[in-house]
N, C-alpha and C positions, 0 to 999 in steps of 0.2 A: 905562323903568326901574322904574316902580311895579309893573307886572305881573310883572317878574322877581322883585322882592322878595316879593310876595304869593303867587305861584304856584310859585316854585322855591326860594327861600332859606328862607322860613318852613316849608314842608313838609319841607325837607331837615334840619331840626332833629331830627325824630323818628328817622330812620335813624342820624344821628350819635350821638344819645343812646343808642340801642339798642346800637350797636356799641361805644361807650365802656363801657357796662355789661358787655357780653359779653366784652370783652377785658380787663376788670379782673381781677386775680388773685383767686383764691378766698380767700386769706388776708386780703384787705382788707375785703370785705363779708360773706363767708360764702356758702356754697352756696345755702341756702334764700332768703336775702334777695336775692341777686343774681338768682336765677331768678324770684322774684316781681316784682322791679322790671322785669326784661326782659319778662316776660309782661304786666305792666301797660302798659308802653310800646307793646308790640305790639298790645294790645287797643285802646288809645286811638288809635293810628295806624290800625288797621283800621276803627274807627268813623268817624274823620275821612275815610278813603278812601271809605267808604260814602256819607257826606254829599256829598263832592265828585262821586261818580258820579251821585247824584240831581240835583245842580245842573247837571252837564254834560249829563245827559239832558234836563232841562227846556230848557236853552239850546240843546241840539243839534237838537231838533225845529224850533225857531224859527230856529236858526242856519243850518240848511241852506237854508232859504228866503231868509233875509236875508243870508246869507254872514257870519254873526257869527264873528269870530275869537276871542271870549272862550271858546267851548266847548273849543277846542283847549288853552287854558291850563288849564282845569279837568281835562281828561284828563291833562295832564302832571302836575298836582298829585296826581291819583289814583295814577299810576304811581310817583311818588316815595313816597307814603304807604304803598303796599303792600309796599315793600321789607322793613320789619321783620316783617311778617306772614309773608312767604315765608321769610325767614331763620329765623324761629322754627320754622316747619314743618320746614325742612331740618335745623336743629340739634337738634330734639327727637327 
């Protein structure tokens, strides 16, 4: 249960925040503020995904030899954190 919280639920906060901001009407926040907040969330999420890739790669090399199951959780976190970055590219 602890792994699910750390590697699925916590990283899923970034895509949820991104899509909440994107789906907010322009009249609420304004166009520029909404875009800047969405870009900031995508940037933070991309940086966090980069960090999780590094952690997965470190554990992955050792993990293949020792059959470490932790590296697969880091890869899952990376895939979740990349969602706002891909959505920003598609929407831009």
